[in-house]
N, C-alpha and C positions, 0 to 999 in steps of 0.2 A: 439533805439535798446534795446532789452531786455538784460541787463547786470546782471549777478549774481556775487556779491562781495563775495570773500572768504577771511576771515581774516587770514587764515593760509598761503595762497600762493598768494593772490591778483590776482586770475585768472579771465579770461573773458570767459564766456560761448561760446563754439564753436558749429558749426552746421555741421555735417557730413552726407552725403547722402549715404544710403546703397543701391547702385545700384545692388549689388549681390542679395539682397533679392528681388528687383524689377524684376530681371531676372528670378529668381526661376528656376534654372537648365536649363536656356535657355541662349540667349545672348541679348544684348540691342536692336539690330536691330529687332529681332523677338519679344521681350517682349514689346517694346514701340510702342504705336499706333501713332507714329509721326516720322517725319524725322528731326525735328529741335526744340530744346528747349534752353532756356536762363537761366543763373544763375544771379540773381540780388543780389549784395553784398555790404556791407559797410566796411568790414574789410578784411585784407589779409587772416585771418584764415577761414572766411566764404567762400571765393573763393577757397582756397585749399581744404576745406572740401567737395566741390562739384566736382572740376575738377580732383583731384587725384583719388578718387574712380571711377569716370567715366573712366579715362584712365586705372586704374587697372583692372576694369571689362573687358574691351576690351582685354587687354593683356592675361587675364586668359582664355578668351573664343575664342582664336585663331582669333582675329580680329586685323587688322592693325590700328594704331593710328597716326593721323596726328595732330600735335600741331602747330597752327599758332600763333607765338609769336609776341609780340610788343617789349618787352625789355628782356625777359628771354632767357637764353641760354640752350642748350641741357644738359649741365652739371648741371645747377641749377635744371632743371626739374627732371632729374634722381636722384639727391640727395634728393629731396623732396619726391619722390616715396618711398624711403627707410623708411620714417616715416609710410608708409602704408603697411609695410611688403612685399614690392616688391624688389626682388633681381635684381636691375636694370642692374647689370653687365652681367646677363644671358639673358637679353632682346636684341635681335639682332637689329642693326641699321635699317634694312629694315622693322622691325615691328613697331618701335617707331621713327617716322620721325618728327623732329623739324625744322621749317623754319620760317623766318621772312616774314610776309605778304607783307611788303614793298619791299622785294626782287623781287616781281612780277612787281614792278613799275619802269618804265624807268625814267631817270633823267629829272626833270622839266616837266614831263608828268603826268597827273592825272591817278590814278589807274584805270585800265580797268577791270570792274567787269565781263564782258564777258570772259576775259582771266582767271580771278580767278575761275569762275565757270567751265570753260573748264578744268582747271588744277585739280580741285577737282574731276570731273567726270572721268578724265583720271586716277586719283589715285584709284578710285573705281575699274575700269577695271583692272588696274595693280595689285591691291591687290588680286583680284580673281585669276589672272594668277599665282601669287606667292603662291597660296594655302591657302590664308586666307579666312575666312568666311564673311568678310565684312570690312567696314571702319568706324571708329569713328573719328570725327573731333571736335576739340575744338579750339576756337579762342579768343585771347585777343582783345577786341575792343578799347583799349585805344589809339591805333595808330591814330584813326580818329581825335584826338584833335591836332595833329601836321600835319594835311593834309588839303587840300582844299575840301575834300569830305564832303558833308552834311549828317546829320543823315537820311534825307529823301532818299537820293541816296542809302545809306547803307541798309536801311530797304526794299527798293524796290528790291535790289539784293537778300536780304534774302528771300523775298516773292517769287521771281523767283526760288530760290533754292527749297523752299517748294513745288512749283508747279512741278518742273522737277524731283525731287529726290523721289517722292512718291513711285515708284516701284523699287527703287534701294536699295541694301543692305548697307545702310549707315545712320548714325545718327550724327547730329551736335549739339554742345553745345556752344552757344555764351556767353561770359563773359562780364558783364557790371557792372562797379563800380558806384553805385548810387550817390556817392559823386562828381562824375565828369560830370554828366549829369543834366540838369535842368528838372523841373517837366514835362514840355510839351514834351520834348524828351523821358522821361521815359514812358509817356502815349503812345506815338507812338511805343515805343519798345514793350510794352505789347500787342499792336494790331498785332505785326508781328510774335509772337511765340505762338504755340498751347499749350505749357506746360512751366511752370515757376518753377525754383528751387529757393526757398526762405526760408532762415533760416532752412536749412536741410530737407525741404520737397519738394517733387515733386508735383506740383499743376496743375491740368487741368485748362486751362485758359478760363474763360467764355467771356473774352474780345477779344479773338482771331478773327482776320478778315481774311477770306479765301483769297487766292491769287487772284482769279478772281475778287474779290471786292476790295482788297487792291491796286491792280495794276491799277485799273480804278479810276478816280475821282468820288468818291461816291456822288450821288445826295442826297440832304437833306432828301427827302421823304424816300429813301431807308435806309439811315443811321438811321432816326428816327424809321422806322419799325424794324430794326435790334436791336436797343437799347431797344425797347419795348419787343422784343422777349427774350432778355437777362434778362430783369426784370421778365418776366413771368417764364422763366426757373428757375431763382433763387428763386422765390416765391414758385414754385412747389417743389423744393428741400427742402426748409425750412418747408413746410407743411408735406412732407414725414418724415422729421426728427422729427417733433412734434408728428406725429402719432406713429412712432416707440418708442419715449420716453414714450408716454402714455402706450403703451403695456408693455414696460419694467417696468414701475412703478407698473402696476397691477400685473405682474408676481413676482416682488420683494415683494410686499405686501403679496401675496399668499405664497411665500417661507418663508417670515419672520414670519408670524403669523399663517396662517391656517395649512400649512404642518408641521411646527415646533411644534406647539401645539399638533397636532394629533400624531406626532411621539413620543413626550414625554408621551402621554397617552398610546400609544402602548407599549413603553418601560417599563412603570410602571406596566401595567397589565401583560405583559409577565414575568416580574421579579417575580411578586406575584405568577403567575401560576407555574413557574419553582420550586418554593419553596414548593408548596402544592400538585403538581401532584404526584400520587402514583407510576406510572410506570416510569422506566428510559427512555423508548422510548419517552413518552409524554414530559418528562422534557427536553430531548434533543431538541425536536421540539420547545419548549418554548424558550430555550437558543438560537436557531437559529434565532427566531424572534427578540430576544434582539440584537444579533449581527448585523442583517440587519438594525434594527432601529437605532443603534448607527452609522453605516456607513452612512445612509441617513442623520442623524443629523449632521455628520461631513461635508457632502456636503452642507447642508443648512447653517451651520455656515460659511463655506468658501465663499458661495455665498453672504451672508450678509456682510462679511468682504470685499469681492471684491467690492460690491456696495458702501460701505463706502469709500474704498480706492480710487476708480476711479471717485467718484462723487464730487471731489474737484472743486471749482469754478476756482481755478488756481493751477497749479502743482508747488510745491516747489522743486526745484532741489538743492541738497546739496552735499558738499564733504563728502564722506563716507569712513571711514577706513575699508578696505576689511577684513583684518585678524581679527580684533576685532569683526566685525559684524558676520563673519562666525563662529568664535569660540563660540560666545554667543549662536548662534542657535544650534550648535552641542552639547554644554554642556546641554542645555535644553532637547534636544531629547535623549541624552544618559541617562539622569536621568529617563525619562519616558519610555525608551525602553532599558534596560540594556543588553538585548540579542543581540542587533544590534551592529555590528562592524563598526565604522566610523573613518576613518583616515583623517587627514588634512595635507596638505603641502602648506601653503600660505606664500609667501615671505613677509618680513616685509616692512613697510612703503609704502604699495600700497594704493593709494587713488583713488576712482572712483567718477564720477558724476552721481547721481541717485536721484530719489524722495524718500521721507521719508518712503515709503512702501517697500523699497528694502529688508529689513530684513525679512518682511513677505513673500516676494517672495522666498527667500532662504529657509526659514522654510518650505514653501509649497512644494518646489521642493524636499527637502530631505524626507519629510513625504510621498510624493507621491511615491518616489522610494523605500523606505523601505517596502512598501506594497508588493513588489515583490522580494526583495533581503535583505539578512541579513548582507551584506558587501558592503560598498560604500567608495569612496575616493573623497575628494575635494582638488583641487590644483589650484594654480595660481602662475605664474612665473613673475619675474621682467622683464619688456621689455628690449630689447637690447639697445634701444635708450631712453633717458630721454624725448624726444619729441614725443614718440609713441602716436598716437591718441586714442588708446583703450587698455584696459586690459581685459583679458579673465579668467573667473572663470570656471573651469571644474569639473563636477561631473561624476565619472566613475563607472559603474556597470559591474563587470566581468561576462563573459558568456552570454548565451541567456536567462537571467532571466527576462528581461523587455520586455513585449509583444509589438510588433510593432504597434498593433492596438491602443495602448494608446497614441502614439505620431504622428501617420501618419497624422491625421487631422490637428494638430497644425503645422506640417511641411508644409502641403499643403496650410494652411491658411484658410481652411473652412471645415465644416462637411457636410457629406451627409448621407442618410439612410444606406449606406453600409460602410461608412468610418467615424467612430466616436469612442471615448473612453467611459469609464464607469464613469468617474468623470470630474471635472473641474480644477483639480490641475495644469496641465500644461498650460491650458488657462490662469489661474491667473498669473502664472509666465510670460508667453508671454506678457500679457497686461501691467503688471507693468514694465517689462524691456523695452517694446516698448515705454511706456510713459516716460521712463527715457532717451530716445534717444539711447537705446542699441538694442541688437539683441539676440534672443535665437535660437540656432541651435542644431540639434540632429543628430548624426551619429551612425550607428549600423552595426556590423558584427558578425561573429560567435564567436568572442572572447570577445567582450565588447560593451556596449552602453555608449556613451559620450554625456552629456548635457553641452553645452558651452554657457555661458552668457558673452557677450562682452559689455562693458560699456565704455563711454568716460573717458579718463584719466584726472585727475585733474593735469594740467600742471603748473609748476612754471612759473611765469611771466618772460618775457624777449623776445628777438628777436626770431622770428619763421622761419626766412630764407625766402624761396621762396615767 
Protein backbone atom coordinates (compact mmCIF):
# COMPACT_ATOMS: atom_id res chain seq x y z
CA UNK A 1 0.00 0.00 0.00
CA UNK A 2 1.13 3.53 -0.74
CA UNK A 3 1.97 5.13 2.63
CA UNK A 4 3.04 8.73 2.97
CA UNK A 5 5.00 9.29 6.18
CA UNK A 6 4.61 12.67 7.78
CA UNK A 7 7.20 13.54 10.39
CA UNK A 8 4.90 16.18 11.86
CA UNK A 9 1.91 14.01 12.59
CA UNK A 10 2.84 10.47 11.58
CA UNK A 11 -0.22 10.32 9.39
CA UNK A 12 -1.24 7.69 6.88
CA UNK A 13 -2.54 8.67 3.46
CA UNK A 14 -6.29 8.19 3.17
CA UNK A 15 -8.42 7.69 0.09
CA UNK A 16 -11.84 9.33 -0.10
CA UNK A 17 -14.17 8.87 -3.07
CA UNK A 18 -15.96 12.01 -4.26
CA UNK A 19 -19.32 10.49 -5.19
CA UNK A 20 -20.87 13.97 -5.29
CA UNK A 21 -18.60 14.88 -8.19
CA UNK A 22 -19.37 11.57 -9.90
CA UNK A 23 -23.08 12.39 -9.63
CA UNK A 24 -22.64 15.92 -10.99
CA UNK A 25 -26.04 17.37 -9.99
CA UNK A 26 -27.71 13.99 -10.40
CA UNK A 27 -27.85 10.97 -8.11
CA UNK A 28 -25.78 7.80 -8.07
CA UNK A 29 -28.54 5.65 -9.51
CA UNK A 30 -28.77 7.94 -12.54
CA UNK A 31 -25.06 8.78 -12.77
CA UNK A 32 -23.52 5.31 -12.52
CA UNK A 33 -23.74 2.92 -15.44
CA UNK A 34 -23.90 -0.03 -13.07
CA UNK A 35 -26.04 -1.52 -10.33
CA UNK A 36 -23.24 -3.00 -8.27
CA UNK A 37 -19.71 -2.00 -7.34
CA UNK A 38 -17.19 -3.13 -4.76
CA UNK A 39 -14.66 -1.34 -2.60
CA UNK A 40 -11.44 -3.27 -2.00
CA UNK A 41 -9.56 -1.95 1.00
CA UNK A 42 -6.71 -2.76 3.35
CA UNK A 43 -7.33 -0.24 6.12
CA UNK A 44 -10.31 1.02 8.04
CA UNK A 45 -9.79 4.53 6.67
CA UNK A 46 -9.89 3.30 3.06
CA UNK A 47 -13.21 1.62 3.72
CA UNK A 48 -14.67 4.65 5.49
CA UNK A 49 -13.39 6.89 2.68
CA UNK A 50 -15.58 4.99 0.21
CA UNK A 51 -18.64 3.92 2.17
CA UNK A 52 -19.38 7.16 4.02
CA UNK A 53 -19.31 9.42 0.90
CA UNK A 54 -21.48 6.76 -0.81
CA UNK A 55 -24.07 6.95 1.97
CA UNK A 56 -23.76 10.74 2.25
CA UNK A 57 -24.44 11.16 -1.47
CA UNK A 58 -27.60 9.11 -1.19
CA UNK A 59 -28.86 11.04 1.81
CA UNK A 60 -28.29 14.36 0.00
CA UNK A 61 -30.06 13.21 -3.17
CA UNK A 62 -33.29 11.96 -1.54
CA UNK A 63 -32.35 8.30 -1.72
CA UNK A 64 -32.89 5.71 0.93
CA UNK A 65 -29.77 4.01 2.28
CA UNK A 66 -29.66 0.41 3.44
CA UNK A 67 -26.52 -0.55 5.38
CA UNK A 68 -26.08 -4.31 5.78
CA UNK A 69 -23.68 -4.53 8.70
CA UNK A 70 -21.59 -7.38 10.01
CA UNK A 71 -20.37 -5.85 13.26
CA UNK A 72 -21.21 -2.12 13.23
CA UNK A 73 -24.21 -0.64 14.96
CA UNK A 74 -26.47 2.13 13.74
CA UNK A 75 -24.98 4.45 16.38
CA UNK A 76 -21.42 3.81 15.14
CA UNK A 77 -22.43 4.43 11.54
CA UNK A 78 -24.22 7.68 12.34
CA UNK A 79 -21.31 8.88 14.46
CA UNK A 80 -18.88 8.27 11.60
CA UNK A 81 -21.10 10.20 9.18
CA UNK A 82 -20.49 13.27 11.35
CA UNK A 83 -16.88 13.27 10.12
CA UNK A 84 -18.24 13.79 6.63
CA UNK A 85 -20.34 16.83 7.56
CA UNK A 86 -23.60 14.89 7.82
CA UNK A 87 -25.98 16.00 10.57
CA UNK A 88 -27.01 12.44 11.36
CA UNK A 89 -29.55 13.54 13.97
CA UNK A 90 -31.60 15.14 11.20
CA UNK A 91 -31.59 11.93 9.11
CA UNK A 92 -34.82 10.00 9.75
CA UNK A 93 -34.58 6.32 10.63
CA UNK A 94 -36.70 5.43 7.62
CA UNK A 95 -34.08 6.96 5.28
CA UNK A 96 -31.00 5.36 6.87
CA UNK A 97 -31.71 1.73 7.66
CA UNK A 98 -29.00 -0.31 9.38
CA UNK A 99 -29.50 -4.04 9.78
CA UNK A 100 -27.38 -7.12 10.38
CA UNK A 101 -27.36 -9.35 7.31
CA UNK A 102 -27.24 -12.40 9.57
CA UNK A 103 -30.58 -11.32 11.05
CA UNK A 104 -32.05 -12.70 7.84
CA UNK A 105 -30.62 -16.12 8.80
CA UNK A 106 -32.58 -18.65 10.79
CA UNK A 107 -30.79 -20.47 13.61
CA UNK A 108 -28.57 -23.32 12.36
CA UNK A 109 -29.81 -22.75 8.81
CA UNK A 110 -27.62 -21.46 5.97
CA UNK A 111 -28.38 -17.96 4.78
CA UNK A 112 -30.95 -18.06 1.99
CA UNK A 113 -29.76 -15.68 -0.73
CA UNK A 114 -33.14 -15.82 -2.45
CA UNK A 115 -34.63 -14.41 0.76
CA UNK A 116 -31.93 -11.70 0.91
CA UNK A 117 -32.53 -10.65 -2.71
CA UNK A 118 -36.30 -10.58 -2.17
CA UNK A 119 -35.73 -8.41 0.91
CA UNK A 120 -33.59 -5.95 -1.09
CA UNK A 121 -36.06 -5.71 -3.98
CA UNK A 122 -38.93 -5.20 -1.52
CA UNK A 123 -36.89 -2.38 0.03
CA UNK A 124 -36.59 -0.77 -3.42
CA UNK A 125 -40.38 -0.79 -3.87
CA UNK A 126 -40.94 0.44 -0.32
CA UNK A 127 -38.42 3.26 -0.82
CA UNK A 128 -40.30 4.52 -3.86
CA UNK A 129 -43.62 4.28 -1.99
CA UNK A 130 -42.13 6.43 0.80
CA UNK A 131 -41.22 9.13 -1.70
CA UNK A 132 -37.51 8.42 -2.10
CA UNK A 133 -35.90 8.46 -5.54
CA UNK A 134 -34.17 5.11 -5.14
CA UNK A 135 -32.19 2.84 -2.84
CA UNK A 136 -28.47 2.71 -2.12
CA UNK A 137 -27.19 -0.48 -0.50
CA UNK A 138 -23.81 -1.11 1.04
CA UNK A 139 -22.84 -4.36 2.72
CA UNK A 140 -19.94 -5.45 4.90
CA UNK A 141 -18.83 -8.82 3.58
CA UNK A 142 -16.80 -9.89 6.62
CA UNK A 143 -19.76 -11.92 7.93
CA UNK A 144 -18.91 -14.66 5.44
CA UNK A 145 -15.86 -15.71 7.47
CA UNK A 146 -18.05 -16.80 10.39
CA UNK A 147 -20.55 -18.67 8.24
CA UNK A 148 -20.69 -21.82 6.15
CA UNK A 149 -21.29 -19.79 2.99
CA UNK A 150 -18.59 -20.06 0.32
CA UNK A 151 -17.29 -17.08 -1.60
CA UNK A 152 -18.55 -18.80 -4.76
CA UNK A 153 -22.12 -18.88 -3.42
CA UNK A 154 -21.88 -15.22 -2.39
CA UNK A 155 -20.62 -14.10 -5.78
CA UNK A 156 -23.26 -16.10 -7.64
CA UNK A 157 -25.89 -14.27 -5.59
CA UNK A 158 -24.11 -11.02 -6.42
CA UNK A 159 -24.24 -11.83 -10.12
CA UNK A 160 -27.93 -12.66 -9.87
CA UNK A 161 -28.47 -9.26 -8.27
CA UNK A 162 -26.59 -7.66 -11.17
CA UNK A 163 -28.83 -9.47 -13.62
CA UNK A 164 -32.12 -8.66 -11.88
CA UNK A 165 -31.50 -5.09 -10.69
CA UNK A 166 -30.46 -3.66 -14.06
CA UNK A 167 -33.65 -1.65 -14.53
CA UNK A 168 -34.30 -0.88 -10.86
CA UNK A 169 -33.46 2.47 -9.17
CA UNK A 170 -30.82 1.00 -6.89
CA UNK A 171 -27.03 0.77 -6.60
CA UNK A 172 -25.08 -1.51 -4.26
CA UNK A 173 -21.56 -1.24 -2.85
CA UNK A 174 -19.92 -4.39 -1.49
CA UNK A 175 -17.14 -3.96 1.09
CA UNK A 176 -14.20 -6.39 0.92
CA UNK A 177 -11.22 -6.31 3.27
CA UNK A 178 -8.35 -7.58 1.12
CA UNK A 179 -6.45 -8.73 4.20
CA UNK A 180 -9.22 -11.24 4.98
CA UNK A 181 -9.53 -12.92 1.55
CA UNK A 182 -6.93 -14.99 -0.24
CA UNK A 183 -5.72 -14.10 -3.74
CA UNK A 184 -7.92 -16.59 -5.57
CA UNK A 185 -11.03 -15.26 -3.81
CA UNK A 186 -10.08 -11.68 -4.66
CA UNK A 187 -9.73 -12.64 -8.33
CA UNK A 188 -13.23 -14.12 -8.23
CA UNK A 189 -14.52 -10.94 -6.56
CA UNK A 190 -13.05 -8.87 -9.39
CA UNK A 191 -15.02 -10.92 -11.91
CA UNK A 192 -18.33 -10.25 -10.12
CA UNK A 193 -18.33 -6.42 -10.13
CA UNK A 194 -18.42 -4.11 -13.13
CA UNK A 195 -16.79 -1.25 -11.19
CA UNK A 196 -14.20 -1.33 -8.41
CA UNK A 197 -13.39 1.38 -5.86
CA UNK A 198 -9.70 1.15 -5.03
CA UNK A 199 -7.54 3.72 -3.26
CA UNK A 200 -10.07 6.47 -3.67
CA UNK A 201 -10.78 5.91 -7.36
CA UNK A 202 -13.82 4.47 -9.09
CA UNK A 203 -12.38 2.15 -11.74
CA UNK A 204 -14.32 0.55 -14.61
CA UNK A 205 -13.45 -3.13 -14.38
CA UNK A 206 -12.06 -4.78 -17.51
CA UNK A 207 -12.18 -8.16 -15.75
CA UNK A 208 -15.91 -8.05 -15.09
CA UNK A 209 -17.81 -11.15 -16.17
CA UNK A 210 -21.42 -10.60 -17.22
CA UNK A 211 -24.07 -12.54 -15.24
CA UNK A 212 -25.12 -14.73 -18.16
CA UNK A 213 -21.52 -15.97 -18.34
CA UNK A 214 -20.69 -15.87 -14.63
CA UNK A 215 -23.71 -17.97 -13.65
CA UNK A 216 -22.89 -20.65 -16.21
CA UNK A 217 -19.84 -22.83 -15.96
CA UNK A 218 -17.67 -21.11 -18.52
CA UNK A 219 -16.21 -23.38 -21.18
CA UNK A 220 -12.45 -23.06 -21.64
CA UNK A 221 -12.74 -21.88 -25.26
CA UNK A 222 -15.24 -19.13 -24.29
CA UNK A 223 -13.09 -18.07 -21.34
CA UNK A 224 -10.01 -17.97 -23.56
CA UNK A 225 -11.85 -15.86 -26.16
CA UNK A 226 -13.01 -13.44 -23.45
CA UNK A 227 -9.49 -13.11 -22.05
CA UNK A 228 -8.14 -12.35 -25.53
CA UNK A 229 -10.84 -9.72 -26.02
CA UNK A 230 -9.83 -8.09 -22.73
CA UNK A 231 -6.19 -8.02 -23.86
CA UNK A 232 -7.24 -6.50 -27.18
CA UNK A 233 -9.36 -3.83 -25.46
CA UNK A 234 -6.53 -2.90 -23.10
CA UNK A 235 -4.06 -2.72 -25.98
CA UNK A 236 -6.39 -0.44 -27.96
CA UNK A 237 -6.81 1.82 -24.94
CA UNK A 238 -3.03 1.99 -24.48
CA UNK A 239 -2.54 2.87 -28.17
CA UNK A 240 -5.14 5.62 -27.88
CA UNK A 241 -3.35 7.05 -24.83
CA UNK A 242 -0.05 7.00 -26.72
CA UNK A 243 -1.58 8.85 -29.69
CA UNK A 244 -3.10 11.46 -27.39
CA UNK A 245 0.25 11.90 -25.64
CA UNK A 246 2.00 12.43 -28.97
CA UNK A 247 -0.49 15.14 -29.90
CA UNK A 248 -0.07 16.81 -26.51
CA UNK A 249 3.73 16.73 -26.84
CA UNK A 250 3.54 18.43 -30.25
CA UNK A 251 1.09 21.08 -29.00
CA UNK A 252 3.28 21.66 -25.94
CA UNK A 253 6.34 22.20 -28.12
CA UNK A 254 4.42 24.64 -30.33
CA UNK A 255 3.22 26.56 -27.26
CA UNK A 256 6.62 26.51 -25.57
CA UNK A 257 8.76 27.52 -28.54
CA UNK A 258 6.95 28.67 -31.67
CA UNK A 259 4.09 30.69 -30.22
CA UNK A 260 6.06 32.07 -27.28
CA UNK A 261 8.97 33.20 -29.46
CA UNK A 262 6.64 34.86 -31.96
CA UNK A 263 4.74 36.61 -29.18
CA UNK A 264 7.97 38.01 -27.78
CA UNK A 265 8.79 39.33 -31.25
CA UNK A 266 5.33 40.92 -31.56
CA UNK A 267 5.66 42.44 -28.09
CA UNK A 268 9.06 43.91 -28.87
CA UNK A 269 8.03 45.35 -32.22
CA UNK A 270 4.77 46.80 -30.89
CA UNK A 271 6.66 48.44 -28.03
CA UNK A 272 9.01 50.08 -30.52
CA UNK A 273 6.07 51.19 -32.63
CA UNK A 274 4.22 52.77 -29.70
CA UNK A 275 7.31 54.86 -28.92
CA UNK A 276 7.84 56.10 -32.49
CA UNK A 277 4.38 56.51 -34.00
CA UNK A 278 3.44 60.14 -34.42
CA UNK A 279 -0.32 60.04 -33.89
CA UNK A 280 -1.93 59.13 -30.57
CA UNK A 281 -4.47 56.92 -32.32
CA UNK A 282 -1.79 54.73 -33.89
CA UNK A 283 0.17 54.63 -30.63
CA UNK A 284 -2.98 53.38 -28.85
CA UNK A 285 -3.30 50.61 -31.44
CA UNK A 286 0.30 49.57 -30.81
CA UNK A 287 -0.30 49.53 -27.05
CA UNK A 288 -3.36 47.34 -27.57
CA UNK A 289 -1.16 44.90 -29.48
CA UNK A 290 1.26 44.94 -26.53
CA UNK A 291 -1.53 44.23 -24.04
CA UNK A 292 -2.88 41.32 -26.08
CA UNK A 293 0.60 39.88 -26.57
CA UNK A 294 1.28 40.04 -22.82
CA UNK A 295 -2.01 38.27 -22.08
CA UNK A 296 -1.18 35.51 -24.56
CA UNK A 297 2.32 35.20 -23.10
CA UNK A 298 0.77 34.73 -19.66
CA UNK A 299 -1.41 31.93 -21.02
CA UNK A 300 1.62 30.34 -22.70
CA UNK A 301 3.66 30.56 -19.48
CA UNK A 302 0.81 29.05 -17.47
CA UNK A 303 0.49 26.23 -20.00
CA UNK A 304 4.21 25.52 -19.74
CA UNK A 305 4.04 25.57 -15.94
CA UNK A 306 1.04 23.26 -16.05
CA UNK A 307 2.85 20.82 -18.32
CA UNK A 308 5.81 20.77 -15.94
CA UNK A 309 3.62 20.44 -12.86
CA UNK A 310 1.47 17.56 -14.08
CA UNK A 311 4.20 15.68 -15.93
CA UNK A 312 5.78 14.20 -12.80
CA UNK A 313 6.47 10.48 -13.01
CA UNK A 314 5.06 10.20 -9.52
CA UNK A 315 3.01 12.73 -7.61
CA UNK A 316 4.44 13.72 -4.25
CA UNK A 317 1.72 14.35 -1.70
CA UNK A 318 2.86 16.53 1.19
CA UNK A 319 1.44 18.03 4.37
CA UNK A 320 1.00 21.72 3.56
CA UNK A 321 0.38 24.56 6.06
CA UNK A 322 -2.64 26.31 4.59
CA UNK A 323 -2.33 29.72 6.25
CA UNK A 324 1.37 30.11 5.50
CA UNK A 325 0.92 29.05 1.87
CA UNK A 326 -2.03 31.36 1.20
CA UNK A 327 -0.38 34.33 2.91
CA UNK A 328 2.78 33.87 0.85
CA UNK A 329 0.75 33.93 -2.37
CA UNK A 330 -1.29 36.94 -1.27
CA UNK A 331 1.81 38.93 -0.27
CA UNK A 332 3.36 38.39 -3.72
CA UNK A 333 0.18 39.39 -5.56
CA UNK A 334 -0.34 42.46 -3.39
CA UNK A 335 3.16 43.69 -4.22
CA UNK A 336 2.57 43.21 -7.94
CA UNK A 337 -1.00 44.61 -7.84
CA UNK A 338 -1.25 47.28 -5.12
CA UNK A 339 -4.62 48.44 -6.45
CA UNK A 340 -6.22 45.06 -5.62
CA UNK A 341 -7.88 44.54 -2.21
CA UNK A 342 -7.25 41.02 -0.91
CA UNK A 343 -8.37 40.01 2.58
CA UNK A 344 -7.61 36.70 4.27
CA UNK A 345 -9.28 34.88 7.15
CA UNK A 346 -7.41 31.58 7.48
CA UNK A 347 -7.55 29.75 10.80
CA UNK A 348 -4.22 28.84 12.34
CA UNK A 349 -2.74 25.34 12.34
CA UNK A 350 -4.68 24.06 9.34
CA UNK A 351 -2.73 21.41 7.44
CA UNK A 352 -3.92 19.86 4.20
CA UNK A 353 -2.63 17.01 2.09
CA UNK A 354 -1.73 18.15 -1.44
CA UNK A 355 0.99 17.90 -4.06
CA UNK A 356 3.85 20.36 -4.13
CA UNK A 357 2.19 22.46 -6.86
CA UNK A 358 -0.67 23.51 -4.59
CA UNK A 359 0.82 26.96 -4.02
CA UNK A 360 0.91 27.48 -7.80
CA UNK A 361 -2.78 26.51 -7.93
CA UNK A 362 -3.70 29.10 -5.28
CA UNK A 363 -1.63 31.73 -7.08
CA UNK A 364 -3.30 30.92 -10.40
CA UNK A 365 -6.78 31.07 -8.88
CA UNK A 366 -6.21 34.50 -7.31
CA UNK A 367 -4.59 35.86 -10.47
CA UNK A 368 -7.48 34.58 -12.58
CA UNK A 369 -10.08 36.16 -10.32
CA UNK A 370 -8.45 39.60 -10.05
CA UNK A 371 -8.70 39.96 -13.81
CA UNK A 372 -12.40 40.61 -13.18
CA UNK A 373 -12.53 41.97 -9.64
CA UNK A 374 -10.54 44.40 -7.51
CA UNK A 375 -11.70 42.88 -4.22
CA UNK A 376 -11.46 39.24 -3.14
CA UNK A 377 -11.54 37.35 0.16
CA UNK A 378 -9.85 34.06 1.04
CA UNK A 379 -11.08 32.14 4.07
CA UNK A 380 -10.78 28.74 5.74
CA UNK A 381 -12.33 27.71 9.03
CA UNK A 382 -11.14 25.14 11.50
CA UNK A 383 -13.31 22.00 11.19
CA UNK A 384 -15.70 21.26 14.03
CA UNK A 385 -14.18 17.81 14.42
CA UNK A 386 -10.46 17.05 14.66
CA UNK A 387 -11.11 13.98 12.51
CA UNK A 388 -12.86 15.86 9.68
CA UNK A 389 -11.75 14.30 6.37
CA UNK A 390 -11.29 17.60 4.52
CA UNK A 391 -10.62 21.32 4.87
CA UNK A 392 -12.10 23.87 2.48
CA UNK A 393 -10.38 27.03 1.28
CA UNK A 394 -12.88 29.54 -0.11
CA UNK A 395 -12.19 32.50 -2.38
CA UNK A 396 -15.14 34.88 -2.56
CA UNK A 397 -15.81 37.55 -5.19
CA UNK A 398 -18.62 39.95 -4.33
CA UNK A 399 -21.28 40.82 -6.89
CA UNK A 400 -21.69 39.60 -10.45
CA UNK A 401 -18.14 40.50 -11.42
CA UNK A 402 -16.93 37.05 -12.45
CA UNK A 403 -18.47 35.86 -15.75
CA UNK A 404 -20.14 32.47 -15.64
CA UNK A 405 -18.62 31.60 -19.01
CA UNK A 406 -15.21 31.43 -17.33
CA UNK A 407 -16.15 28.64 -14.94
CA UNK A 408 -19.08 26.83 -16.60
CA UNK A 409 -16.84 24.46 -18.58
CA UNK A 410 -14.75 23.56 -15.53
CA UNK A 411 -17.90 22.93 -13.49
CA UNK A 412 -19.28 20.71 -16.27
CA UNK A 413 -15.96 18.89 -16.65
CA UNK A 414 -15.61 19.54 -20.39
CA UNK A 415 -15.44 22.28 -22.97
CA UNK A 416 -17.62 22.61 -26.06
CA UNK A 417 -17.62 25.13 -28.92
CA UNK A 418 -20.35 27.04 -27.05
CA UNK A 419 -19.18 26.38 -23.49
CA UNK A 420 -15.62 27.52 -22.83
CA UNK A 421 -13.58 30.21 -21.12
CA UNK A 422 -10.92 32.56 -22.42
CA UNK A 423 -7.96 31.14 -20.52
CA UNK A 424 -6.71 28.05 -18.72
CA UNK A 425 -6.37 29.38 -15.17
CA UNK A 426 -9.32 27.52 -13.66
CA UNK A 427 -8.38 24.34 -15.50
CA UNK A 428 -4.91 24.55 -13.93
CA UNK A 429 -6.45 24.89 -10.48
CA UNK A 430 -8.86 22.01 -11.14
CA UNK A 431 -6.15 19.62 -12.38
CA UNK A 432 -3.71 20.31 -9.55
CA UNK A 433 -6.42 20.05 -6.89
CA UNK A 434 -7.76 16.86 -8.48
CA UNK A 435 -4.25 15.37 -8.57
CA UNK A 436 -4.01 16.17 -4.86
CA UNK A 437 -7.12 14.13 -4.12
CA UNK A 438 -9.25 17.24 -3.62
CA UNK A 439 -12.10 19.00 -5.36
CA UNK A 440 -12.75 22.44 -6.86
CA UNK A 441 -16.36 23.60 -6.78
CA UNK A 442 -17.81 26.92 -7.92
CA UNK A 443 -21.11 28.47 -6.84
CA UNK A 444 -22.50 31.76 -8.08
CA UNK A 445 -25.53 33.96 -7.44
CA UNK A 446 -26.49 37.62 -7.76
CA UNK A 447 -24.46 38.55 -4.69
CA UNK A 448 -21.21 36.61 -5.00
CA UNK A 449 -19.15 33.89 -6.65
CA UNK A 450 -17.41 31.40 -4.36
CA UNK A 451 -14.53 29.16 -5.43
CA UNK A 452 -14.12 26.29 -2.93
CA UNK A 453 -11.03 24.08 -2.81
CA UNK A 454 -11.54 21.04 -0.57
CA UNK A 455 -8.45 19.01 0.29
CA UNK A 456 -7.83 16.01 2.56
CA UNK A 457 -7.00 16.96 6.12
CA UNK A 458 -3.67 15.96 7.59
CA UNK A 459 -5.00 14.04 10.57
CA UNK A 460 -3.17 13.31 13.75
CA UNK A 461 -2.40 9.64 14.19
CA UNK A 462 -4.69 7.69 16.46
CA UNK A 463 -7.93 5.71 16.51
CA UNK A 464 -10.32 6.57 13.71
CA UNK A 465 -13.47 5.06 15.16
CA UNK A 466 -15.82 3.24 12.79
